[in-house]
N, C-alpha and C positions, 0 to 999 in steps of 0.2 A: 656181783655182778662184773666188775671193773677187771677182775682176775680172768675172766671166760672170756675171749675171744669169740665171735661169731662167724658163718659161714654160711649164706643162705640165694636165695636164688633174685631176689629181689635187689639186695644190698652187697653179696660179695661176702669177701672176707671185713672183717670190721671190728671195733672194739668199742671201749666206753673210758673215757682219759681222766687222769686223776681228777679234771674239775668239772667230772659230769659230763661232758660233750660226745656225744655218741660217733666216732669217726668212722667215715667209710669213702670207697672212690665214689666220686664225682661223675653220672653217665650222661653224657649228650647222646638224646634220641632222636631221628627222623622217620617221622611216618612213612611206611610205604605203599607205592601205588595199588592200586588192586593188581596188578601184571606180577607183581613182586612177591604178595603175598598169598602163601599155602592154604592157609584155613580162615576160621574167623577170628580167632587170637591172634594169629600171627599181622600184628599191624608197624608195629617198628623194629627198625635195624639201628645197632650199635655205629654213630658216628665217630665218638675218641670216648677217653676216659680218661680223668686226673685221677692219677694217684692221691688214696686220702692224706697223708702226709702236707700235700699242696693244696688239698681241695679243703680248707680249714684253714683258720689263723692260728699260729702258733701259740701254744700256752704263754709262753714271755710273753707276748702283746696281750693276753686275755685281759690280765688284772683281776684273777679271782682270789678273792682273798681267804678262801680254803682251801688253796695250795700253796705251801710254804717252800720256798725255796731251801 
């Protein structure tokens, strides 16, 4: 699984690092007003996205004993 990157509607492009952490972009959403919404399930809009590399602590700071440098 670690060698296979994923790409889905919920998390976007993601992967599993050597330390087992699932790394994906971080999204900040805002709830739409009723006037902005175009349907029952159209309730959020993306305000900003943090790249996966910045959204999680670097492996070098993690201290995972299973990962050998």
